[in-house]
MISETOR-475207 format. One record per residue (C-alpha): x, y, z. Coordinates in nm, 3 decimals, decimal comma. Example, Ala and Ser with C-alpha at 12.3 -4.5 7.8 and 13.67 -1.06 7.14 Angstrom:
# residues 2
       px       py       pz
    1,230   -0,450    0,780
    1,367   -0,106    0,714
# end
This chain:
# residues 325
       px       py       pz
    0,000    0,000    0,000
    0,102    0,363   -0,038
    0,174    0,556    0,278
    0,324    0,883    0,396
    0,657    0,794    0,555
    0,867    1,009    0,786
    1,214    0,927    0,652
    1,395    1,114    0,932
    1,313    1,389    1,182
    1,283    1,727    1,011
    1,062    1,959    0,810
    0,797    1,877    0,549
    1,070    1,777    0,304
    1,134    1,454    0,500
    0,789    1,320    0,409
    0,785    1,071    0,122
    0,515    0,857   -0,039
    0,637    0,498   -0,027
    0,510    0,146   -0,081
    0,488   -0,034    0,254
    0,340   -0,362    0,368
   -0,037   -0,373    0,395
   -0,137   -0,464    0,754
   -0,348   -0,774    0,819
   -0,636   -0,765    1,070
   -0,622   -1,016    1,355
   -0,835   -1,062    1,665
   -1,070   -0,766    1,715
   -0,892   -0,541    1,465
   -1,053   -0,392    1,155
   -0,870   -0,289    0,838
   -1,009    0,027    0,683
   -0,948    0,144    0,327
   -0,867    0,507    0,400
   -1,021    0,764    0,165
   -0,923    1,080    0,353
   -0,724    1,176    0,662
   -0,719    1,494    0,869
   -0,396    1,682    0,934
   -0,320    1,766    1,297
   -0,046    1,952    1,481
    0,056    1,622    1,638
    0,157    1,504    1,288
    0,398    1,795    1,262
    0,543    1,727    1,605
    0,588    1,358    1,522
    0,755    1,446    1,192
    0,998    1,675    1,374
    1,089    1,399    1,619
    0,925    1,557    1,923
    0,610    1,346    1,965
    0,669    0,973    1,916
    0,377    0,748    1,831
    0,234    0,544    2,120
    0,311    0,174    2,147
    0,130   -0,029    1,884
    0,108    0,254    1,629
    0,344    0,295    1,330
    0,640    0,510    1,430
    0,705    0,644    1,080
    0,354    0,689    0,933
    0,166    0,996    1,064
   -0,208    1,046    1,080
   -0,447    1,042    1,378
   -0,786    1,043    1,208
   -0,938    0,892    0,898
   -1,252    0,814    0,703
   -1,304    0,526    0,464
   -1,464    0,185    0,419
   -1,423   -0,136    0,615
   -1,200   -0,356    0,400
   -1,141   -0,666    0,615
   -1,203   -0,773    0,973
   -1,030   -0,996    1,224
   -1,196   -1,321    1,336
   -1,321   -1,172    1,665
   -1,489   -0,864    1,513
   -1,866   -0,862    1,557
   -1,960   -0,499    1,491
   -1,845   -0,425    1,137
   -1,866   -0,575    0,789
   -1,673   -0,494    0,470
   -1,812   -0,198    0,282
   -1,942    0,003    0,577
   -1,842    0,370    0,582
   -1,652    0,448    0,899
   -1,435    0,712    1,064
   -1,210    0,697    1,364
   -0,917    0,809    1,573
   -0,588    0,618    1,600
   -0,247    0,667    1,758
   -0,089    0,703    1,413
   -0,070    0,547    1,069
   -0,384    0,701    0,919
   -0,208    0,876    0,630
   -0,191    0,555    0,430
   -0,418    0,359    0,199
   -0,506    0,119    0,482
   -0,510    0,145    0,860
   -0,578   -0,105    1,138
   -0,786   -0,016    1,441
   -0,984   -0,177    1,723
   -1,347   -0,232    1,626
   -1,466   -0,026    1,923
   -1,281    0,283    1,802
   -1,480    0,305    1,479
   -1,793    0,511    1,423
   -2,028    0,490    1,125
   -2,026    0,798    0,900
   -2,366    0,970    0,882
   -2,526    0,958    0,538
   -2,512    1,337    0,500
   -2,131    1,352    0,520
   -1,871    1,260    0,259
   -1,528    1,111    0,332
   -1,348    1,446    0,339
   -1,593    1,592    0,589
   -1,583    1,276    0,799
   -1,203    1,270    0,808
   -1,203    1,616    0,965
   -1,425    1,512    1,255
   -1,279    1,252    1,496
   -0,982    1,432    1,650
   -1,142    1,772    1,694
   -1,496    1,674    1,792
   -1,388    1,395    2,028
   -1,132    1,625    2,189
   -1,379    1,912    2,220
   -1,661    1,696    2,357
   -1,434    1,524    2,607
   -1,285    1,855    2,726
   -1,615    2,042    2,756
   -1,838    1,775    2,905
   -1,634    1,489    3,053
   -1,349    1,699    3,192
   -1,512    2,037    3,256
   -1,874    1,934    3,315
   -2,028    2,206    3,098
   -2,387    2,292    3,188
   -2,655    2,486    3,003
   -2,622    2,863    3,030
   -2,261    2,864    3,148
   -2,000    3,095    2,998
   -1,715    2,930    2,809
   -1,390    3,082    2,686
   -1,237    2,903    2,387
   -0,889    3,008    2,285
   -0,773    2,951    1,925
   -1,135    2,983    1,816
   -1,044    2,927    1,451
   -0,856    2,601    1,510
   -1,008    2,261    1,439
   -1,085    2,191    1,804
   -1,193    2,552    1,852
   -1,452    2,540    1,573
   -1,587    2,210    1,707
   -1,598    2,333    2,068
   -1,787    2,651    1,975
   -2,061    2,449    1,806
   -2,089    2,188    2,082
   -2,108    2,455    2,351
   -2,379    2,645    2,164
   -2,572    2,322    2,109
   -2,632    2,301    2,486
   -2,709    2,668    2,535
   -2,373    2,794    2,659
   -2,251    3,150    2,606
   -1,929    3,133    2,406
   -1,638    3,375    2,427
   -1,338    3,323    2,200
   -0,993    3,455    2,115
   -0,779    3,437    1,805
   -0,471    3,614    1,679
   -0,658    3,728    1,368
   -0,981    3,926    1,336
   -1,079    3,735    1,024
   -1,092    3,404    1,212
   -1,308    3,556    1,484
   -1,552    3,688    1,226
   -1,580    3,343    1,069
   -1,623    3,189    1,414
   -1,930    3,407    1,469
   -2,101    3,207    1,193
   -2,053    2,894    1,407
   -2,209    3,053    1,715
   -1,933    3,255    1,880
   -2,108    3,514    2,097
   -1,819    3,736    2,206
   -1,495    3,788    2,011
   -1,197    3,895    2,219
   -0,845    4,018    2,159
   -0,580    3,765    2,261
   -0,381    4,045    2,427
   -0,596    4,152    2,723
   -0,889    3,915    2,733
   -0,917    3,877    3,112
   -1,003    4,240    3,187
   -1,248    4,249    2,897
   -1,425    3,935    3,019
   -1,455    4,075    3,371
   -1,594    4,399    3,230
   -1,848    4,223    3,010
   -1,962    3,989    3,288
   -1,978    4,258    3,558
   -1,689    4,094    3,738
   -1,842    3,746    3,750
   -1,602    3,585    3,502
   -1,606    3,269    3,290
   -1,711    2,924    3,410
   -1,490    2,719    3,175
   -1,170    2,788    2,980
   -1,041    2,563    2,700
   -0,678    2,658    2,651
   -0,429    2,563    2,381
   -0,163    2,820    2,467
   -0,038    2,724    2,812
    0,214    2,937    2,997
    0,156    3,261    2,809
   -0,215    3,271    2,900
   -0,201    3,105    3,243
   -0,244    3,407    3,469
   -0,505    3,576    3,252
   -0,705    3,253    3,234
   -0,715    3,230    3,612
   -0,809    3,597    3,642
   -1,095    3,550    3,394
   -1,240    3,244    3,568
   -1,536    3,267    3,801
   -1,552    3,108    4,144
   -1,549    2,729    4,107
   -1,429    2,777    3,748
   -1,275    2,496    3,548
   -0,981    2,516    3,307
   -0,876    2,242    3,067
   -0,536    2,272    2,897
   -0,520    2,089    2,564
   -0,191    2,219    2,422
    0,104    2,440    2,513
    0,170    2,648    2,202
    0,269    2,943    2,423
    0,509    2,756    2,647
    0,514    2,479    2,908
    0,660    2,663    3,208
    0,469    2,938    3,386
    0,420    3,092    3,729
    0,105    2,961    3,895
   -0,064    3,216    4,125
   -0,167    2,961    4,386
   -0,354    3,215    4,598
   -0,580    3,301    4,303
   -0,632    2,931    4,230
   -0,731    2,861    4,590
   -0,934    3,176    4,643
   -1,159    3,099    4,347
   -1,160    2,720    4,409
   -1,051    2,668    4,048
   -1,012    2,320    3,898
   -0,722    2,283    3,655
   -0,675    1,984    3,423
   -0,425    1,889    3,158
   -0,565    1,659    2,889
   -0,445    1,451    2,593
   -0,625    1,181    2,394
   -0,337    1,011    2,214
   -0,170    0,869    2,525
   -0,483    0,727    2,691
   -0,540    0,357    2,742
   -0,756    0,157    2,502
   -1,034    0,144    2,762
   -1,029    0,522    2,799
   -1,034    0,572    2,422
   -1,325    0,330    2,388
   -1,520    0,534    2,643
   -1,448    0,861    2,458
   -1,562    0,702    2,131
   -1,887    0,572    2,283
   -1,972    0,913    2,427
   -1,898    1,076    2,092
   -2,121    0,825    1,911
   -2,417    0,880    2,144
   -2,385    1,255    2,204
   -2,221    1,415    1,900
   -2,295    1,187    1,607
   -2,671    1,268    1,611
   -2,588    1,640    1,596
   -2,364    1,580    1,294
   -2,626    1,363    1,126
   -2,889    1,637    1,153
   -2,652    1,920    1,063
   -2,690    2,094    1,398
   -2,310    2,092    1,416
   -2,085    2,052    1,115
   -1,725    1,986    1,022
   -1,526    2,287    0,901
   -1,278    2,207    0,625
   -1,047    2,482    0,502
   -0,864    2,296    0,225
   -0,818    1,950    0,077
   -0,483    1,820   -0,053
   -0,407    1,513   -0,264
   -0,168    1,262   -0,107
    0,115    1,378   -0,333
    0,098    1,724   -0,169
    0,132    1,605    0,192
    0,436    1,830    0,239
    0,234    2,134    0,138
   -0,039    2,034    0,382
    0,214    2,017    0,667
    0,356    2,354    0,565
    0,008    2,509    0,570
   -0,066    2,362    0,912
    0,263    2,498    1,043
    0,175    2,847    0,917
   -0,139    2,841    1,136
   -0,343    3,033    0,882
   -0,622    2,779    0,831
   -0,969    2,814    0,977
   -1,088    2,468    1,072
   -0,933    2,157    0,926
   -0,688    2,056    0,654
   -0,753    1,716    0,495
   -0,548    1,492    0,264
   -0,719    1,245    0,028
   -0,572    0,903   -0,048
   -0,724    0,850   -0,393
# end
């Protein structure tokens, strides 16, 4: 099969399309013929040598999410049959013509979505749903601050929060992304420079109930200042640094809960639980169009380097997707 191969740690130029061995499904594994795969920042980190694939995933083939058709199943698989349209999240290896995954990590693609749209869904919507509801316990009417509002997870989180009646605040480094985010339900667009004081002004000093943060150290103090009493913050990435000063008095005084979250390094059991919650809570919203995937651009497999370059430039609104055909 053809696959994107990381030939050595480095920039987009180290990616090559090569013929590799097609994996065979055993046990409860399913082989999927991949039609499209989403590009994620984790792919760039893995390519650069800074984010190795978890055990059991290909170390040299990137790709965390995919959409395609069931091609073959292991002898213990009971859920899926060849030909079914499916999407899913894996630890790596999705940017190839075929990928193996546990049957419980697959979700059927709703009839209203094509493969490109479906490939842009698993990573961002599972991450957003897990962060908002499982980790932060979002409730109707609460105020949510979503940083990087134009990112893949940001665009998914805005829609999921609005679907349950939350009031959504968001930041971005560009005004254009904030304007586009309004179309998805963003209520209040904020500057990334001084968002805490603006939030406190707009909420009459009450603050935000939940913060989803992708920046880390650079936003830490402002996030805590912006949070209400009993506020919850979930850190999903550290694009602005990993080391920061934590104002413990502020944390204690407001009784703030602080969590750091990743999906890729979770156990199989944890990933199965995330997938089940996504299938029951988010999939119906996608099937009816109440929430939708946001795809900025689609690249053919031969242009995988260009897709990585575009992701690194951080200019996309929503997702970048590569097609395998």
